[in-house]
ZAVEXFI-665653 format. One record per residue (C-alpha): y, x, z; residue number from 1; residue in one letter. Coordinates in nm, 2 decimals, padded with zeros to 4 digits. Each point is the difference from the previous one (the first is absolute). Example, Ala and Ser with C-alpha at 12.3 -4.5 7.8 and 13.67 -1.06 7.14 Angstrom:
BEGIN
Y/X/Z/num/residu
-00.45/01.23/00.78/1/a $
00.34/00.14/-00.07/2/s $
END
This chain:
BEGIN
Y/X/Z/num/residu
00.04/01.49/-00.16/1/x $
-00.13/-00.32/00.16/2/x $
00.03/00.15/00.35/3/x $
00.37/00.08/-00.08/4/x $
00.05/-00.35/-00.12/5/x $
-00.14/-00.15/00.32/6/x $
00.22/00.23/00.23/7/x $
00.30/-00.11/-00.19/8/x $
-00.09/-00.37/00.02/9/x $
-00.15/00.01/00.35/10/x $
00.12/00.18/00.31/11/x $
-00.30/00.05/00.23/12/x $
00.02/00.18/00.33/13/x $
-00.27/00.22/00.17/14/x $
-00.14/-00.30/00.17/15/x $
-00.08/-00.18/-00.35/16/x $
00.30/-00.26/00.08/17/x $
00.18/-00.09/-00.31/18/x $
00.37/00.04/00.12/19/x $
00.17/-00.07/-00.33/20/x $
-00.04/-00.14/-00.34/21/x $
00.22/00.13/-00.28/22/x $
00.00/-00.25/-00.28/23/x $
-00.09/00.10/-00.34/24/x $
00.20/-00.19/-00.27/25/x $
-00.19/-00.29/-00.16/26/x $
-00.31/00.04/00.24/27/x $
-00.07/-00.33/00.16/28/x $
-00.36/00.05/00.12/29/x $
-00.07/00.26/00.26/30/x $
-00.32/00.13/00.12/31/x $
00.01/00.19/00.32/32/x $
-00.18/00.33/00.01/33/x $
-00.33/00.03/00.17/34/x $
00.00/00.13/00.36/35/x $
00.33/-00.16/00.09/36/x $
-00.05/-00.17/00.33/37/x $
00.34/-00.15/00.05/38/x $
00.31/-00.13/-00.19/39/x $
00.29/00.12/00.22/40/x $
00.29/-00.22/00.09/41/x $
00.24/-00.09/-00.28/42/x $
-00.22/00.20/-00.25/43/x $
00.05/-00.26/-00.29/44/x $
00.26/-00.22/00.15/45/x $
00.23/-00.17/-00.24/46/x $
-00.18/00.11/-00.32/47/x $
00.12/-00.23/-00.28/48/x $
-00.27/00.10/-00.25/49/x $
-00.29/00.00/00.19/50/x $
-00.25/-00.29/-00.08/51/x $
-00.37/00.11/00.09/52/x $
-00.13/00.24/00.27/53/x $
-00.34/00.13/00.05/54/x $
-00.10/00.16/00.33/55/x $
-00.28/00.25/00.06/56/x $
-00.30/-00.06/00.22/57/x $
00.13/00.27/00.24/58/x $
00.32/-00.22/00.09/59/x $
00.02/-00.10/00.37/60/x $
00.36/-00.12/00.06/61/x $
00.30/-00.13/-00.18/62/x $
00.31/00.10/00.16/63/x $
00.31/-00.17/00.10/64/x $
00.21/-00.15/-00.29/65/x $
-00.24/00.21/-00.23/66/x $
00.05/-00.26/-00.30/67/x $
00.31/-00.19/00.15/68/x $
00.20/-00.14/-00.29/69/x $
-00.22/00.07/-00.28/70/x $
00.09/-00.32/-00.17/71/x $
-00.21/00.05/-00.30/72/x $
-00.32/00.09/00.16/73/x $
-00.25/-00.27/-00.09/74/x $
-00.35/00.13/00.09/75/x $
-00.13/00.27/00.26/76/x $
-00.36/00.06/00.06/77/x $
-00.10/00.08/00.35/78/x $
-00.30/00.20/00.05/79/x $
-00.25/-00.05/00.30/80/x $
00.10/00.24/00.24/81/x $
00.36/-00.08/00.07/82/x $
00.06/-00.08/00.36/83/x $
00.35/-00.06/00.04/84/x $
00.31/-00.14/-00.22/85/x $
00.32/00.08/00.17/86/x $
00.32/-00.18/00.08/87/x $
00.19/-00.13/-00.31/88/x $
-00.26/00.18/-00.23/89/x $
00.03/-00.24/-00.28/90/x $
00.33/-00.19/00.11/91/x $
00.17/-00.14/-00.28/92/x $
-00.28/00.05/-00.27/93/x $
00.10/-00.33/-00.17/94/x $
-00.24/00.02/-00.29/95/x $
-00.31/00.11/00.21/96/x $
-00.23/-00.28/-00.07/97/x $
-00.35/00.13/00.04/98/x $
-00.13/00.19/00.33/99/x $
-00.35/00.04/00.13/100/x $
00.01/00.13/00.36/101/x $
-00.31/00.22/00.07/102/x $
-00.25/-00.06/00.28/103/x $
00.10/00.33/00.15/104/x $
00.37/-00.12/00.08/105/x $
00.09/-00.02/00.37/106/x $
00.36/-00.03/00.01/107/x $
00.26/-00.14/-00.20/108/x $
00.35/00.07/00.12/109/x $
00.33/-00.21/00.06/110/x $
00.13/-00.14/-00.33/111/x $
-00.23/00.20/-00.19/112/x $
-00.03/-00.28/-00.28/113/x $
00.33/-00.17/00.08/114/x $
00.21/-00.13/-00.30/115/x $
-00.30/00.05/-00.24/116/x $
00.09/-00.36/-00.15/117/x $
-00.26/00.01/-00.28/118/x $
-00.29/00.05/00.25/119/x $
-00.18/-00.35/00.04/120/x $
-00.33/00.07/00.14/121/x $
-00.17/00.26/00.24/122/x $
-00.35/00.06/00.15/123/x $
00.04/00.16/00.35/124/x $
-00.29/00.26/00.07/125/x $
-00.22/-00.07/00.31/126/x $
00.05/00.34/00.18/127/x $
00.38/-00.02/00.06/128/x $
00.13/00.05/00.34/129/x $
00.38/-00.05/-00.05/130/x $
00.24/-00.20/-00.25/131/x $
00.36/00.09/00.06/132/x $
00.29/-00.25/00.05/133/x $
00.13/-00.11/-00.34/134/x $
-00.28/00.16/-00.20/135/x $
-00.02/-00.29/-00.25/136/x $
00.36/-00.13/00.06/137/x $
00.25/-00.15/-00.25/138/x $
-00.27/-00.09/-00.26/139/x $
-00.20/-00.33/-00.11/140/x $
-00.34/00.08/00.08/141/x $
-00.22/-00.28/-00.11/142/x $
-00.34/00.14/00.15/143/x $
-00.09/00.23/00.29/144/x $
-00.37/00.05/-00.02/145/x $
-00.18/00.14/00.31/146/x $
-00.35/00.00/00.14/147/x $
00.03/-00.04/00.36/148/x $
00.22/-00.14/00.28/149/x $
00.06/00.35/00.14/150/x $
00.21/00.09/-00.32/151/x $
00.16/-00.34/00.01/152/x $
00.11/00.07/00.36/153/x $
00.21/00.31/-00.12/154/x $
00.23/-00.20/-00.22/155/x $
00.34/-00.14/00.10/156/x $
00.04/-00.37/00.04/157/x $
00.15/-00.06/-00.34/158/x $
-00.29/00.18/-00.18/159/x $
-00.24/-00.18/00.21/160/x $
00.11/-00.33/-00.17/161/x $
-00.08/00.14/-00.36/162/x $
-00.34/00.16/00.13/163/x $
-00.12/-00.32/00.17/164/x $
00.03/-00.19/-00.32/165/x $
-00.18/00.26/-00.19/166/x $
-00.27/00.02/00.28/167/x $
-00.04/-00.38/-00.01/168/x $
-00.05/00.00/-00.39/169/x $
-00.23/00.30/00.01/170/x $
-00.21/-00.17/00.28/171/x $
-00.04/-00.31/-00.18/172/x $
-00.07/00.15/-00.35/173/x $
-00.23/00.25/00.14/174/x $
00.19/00.28/-00.15/175/x $
00.00/00.18/00.35/176/x $
-00.29/-00.04/00.26/177/x $
00.15/00.00/00.34/178/x $
-00.19/00.03/00.34/179/x $
-00.03/-00.31/00.22/180/x $
00.19/00.18/00.26/181/x $
00.29/00.08/-00.25/182/x $
00.00/-00.35/-00.13/183/x $
00.04/-00.15/00.36/184/x $
00.29/00.24/00.07/185/x $
00.16/-00.10/-00.35/186/x $
-00.05/-00.38/00.09/187/x $
00.16/00.05/00.34/188/x $
00.30/00.18/-00.15/189/x $
00.05/-00.29/-00.23/190/x $
-00.03/-00.27/00.28/191/x $
00.26/00.18/00.20/192/x $
00.24/00.06/-00.29/193/x $
-00.09/-00.33/-00.19/194/x $
00.36/-00.13/00.00/195/x $
00.14/00.32/-00.15/196/x $
-00.30/00.05/-00.25/197/x $
00.05/-00.36/-00.13/198/x $
00.36/00.03/-00.05/199/x $
-00.04/00.33/-00.17/200/x $
-00.26/-00.12/-00.26/201/x $
00.20/-00.33/-00.07/202/x $
-00.12/-00.14/-00.32/203/x $
-00.33/00.23/-00.02/204/x $
-00.23/-00.29/-00.04/205/x $
-00.31/00.22/-00.07/206/x $
00.04/00.17/00.34/207/x $
00.08/-00.32/00.20/208/x $
-00.31/-00.17/-00.14/209/x $
-00.20/00.30/00.10/210/x $
00.14/00.01/00.35/211/x $
-00.05/-00.38/00.05/212/x $
-00.32/-00.07/-00.19/213/x $
-00.21/00.30/-00.07/214/x $
00.00/00.19/00.34/215/x $
-00.22/-00.12/00.25/216/x $
00.15/-00.09/00.35/217/x $
00.31/00.16/-00.12/218/x $
00.29/-00.22/00.12/219/x $
-00.04/-00.30/00.26/220/x $
00.16/-00.32/-00.03/221/x $
00.24/00.12/00.28/222/x $
00.09/00.31/-00.23/223/x $
00.07/-00.26/-00.29/224/x $
00.22/-00.23/00.23/225/x $
00.19/00.31/00.11/226/x $
00.05/00.09/-00.37/227/x $
00.11/-00.36/-00.09/228/x $
00.28/00.03/00.28/229/x $
00.13/00.33/-00.09/230/x $
-00.04/00.08/-00.38/231/x $
00.28/-00.17/-00.20/232/x $
-00.15/00.03/-00.34/233/x $
-00.07/-00.34/-00.16/234/x $
-00.29/00.11/-00.22/235/x $
-00.20/00.18/00.28/236/x $
00.06/-00.30/00.23/237/x $
-00.16/-00.23/-00.26/238/x $
-00.30/00.24/-00.02/239/x $
-00.03/00.00/00.39/240/x $
00.01/-00.37/00.04/241/x $
-00.26/-00.03/-00.27/242/x $
-00.21/00.23/00.20/243/x $
00.04/-00.17/00.34/244/x $
-00.10/-00.34/-00.19/245/x $
-00.31/00.17/-00.13/246/x $
-00.10/00.14/00.33/247/x $
00.06/-00.35/00.16/248/x $
-00.20/-00.17/-00.25/249/x $
-00.30/00.26/00.03/250/x $
00.02/-00.04/00.37/251/x $
00.00/-00.41/-00.02/252/x $
-00.29/00.02/-00.23/253/x $
-00.18/00.25/00.23/254/x $
00.06/-00.23/00.29/255/x $
-00.11/-00.31/-00.20/256/x $
-00.32/00.17/-00.12/257/x $
-00.06/00.11/00.36/258/x $
00.04/-00.35/00.14/259/x $
-00.21/-00.15/-00.28/260/x $
-00.29/00.24/00.08/261/x $
00.02/-00.06/00.38/262/x $
00.03/-00.39/-00.07/263/x $
-00.32/00.00/-00.21/264/x $
-00.18/00.24/00.24/265/x $
00.09/-00.23/00.30/266/x $
-00.12/-00.32/-00.21/267/x $
-00.33/00.19/-00.06/268/x $
-00.04/00.07/00.37/269/x $
00.06/-00.39/00.07/270/x $
-00.26/-00.09/-00.26/271/x $
-00.26/00.21/00.14/272/x $
00.08/-00.15/00.33/273/x $
END
């Protein structure tokens, strides 16, 4: 009886690809059968009652538009073993709020999580090779957490702005430990894109303070002067001016201390003469 229900609910081909899901009235949580290796294109698209999906450990791929337009989908559990999430796979899943991408994941397709407007934070695994254009477009991500510059380099320019803020915060708090090589690459990116980044962060005082005061050898005074000339946000300019004054005072105090030490040394030598 159970097998008969599975056949009615799931249409699975000879290659263990789930090609179509037939909704059962009132059933909102779906557990995909074991041995299914792929969710086929459009298999669940535009389901309006589906809220939760549990995928089997045999799953390797989620096909194009597999869950496109599943507007009530809230949670999906990705097993470690999935390597590819196809184009538009979760496009328009406006209530999807919790995803944990597995370390096995290699490819995220174009617009795969586009228009998932309730998705606020993601962690990108470290084995990825490609992230398609618009993969996380038309949503308001607050955090993009990643573990290496290699993954950062796969992002489009807009996502890099969100990711660099998360990286700065993770570095400062010690939440993620980056290699020295990666941190040097992150710092180089921020120096080269400082104007765009500072205009993007606007009144985010926490991040500005970290950049200005808590990251050694991060921005030079030349960088700060360039920012003062280009960034048109009053609050940021005030903080930049305060920082330059601080650096000037530290430099003056350091020179005064150096001169005092040298003067005392010279006087000592004269007395010895």
